[in-house]
C-alpha positions, 0 to 999 in steps of 0.5 A: 874622274875627279883629280884630287890635286885640282880639288885641293888647289881649287879649295886653297885658292878659294880660301886665299880669296876669302881671306884676302877679301875679309882682310881688304874689307877690314882694312878699307873700313879701318881706313875709312874710319880714320881718314883724317890721319893718312889722307893728308900724307897722300895729298902731300905725296900727290902734290908734287907730281906734275902729271897729278897737277894737270889731271887735277885741273880738268877733274874735280876732287882729284886724286879721289883720296876720300874714295880710296877706302871705298875701292879697297872695300869693293876689291875685298867684296869681289875677292869674297864673291870670287871665293864662293864661285 
């Protein structure tokens, strides 16, 4: 037997994943396009944290600020794919 409540809850969850994914992909693309506006603020935020300085001495290009938009797009794509399953 098919439970109507489960089917409705499943479609609401799928819609949520789809819309969240679309929003995240759009935000990632916008952030990637205008990186010069926000990347300086992020570097200043990470600059005074001692743990970040320690990690930065051993890791090149840390804190990977340039790759944050790519991560957001990947997360959005993951949610879109999850909505189709």
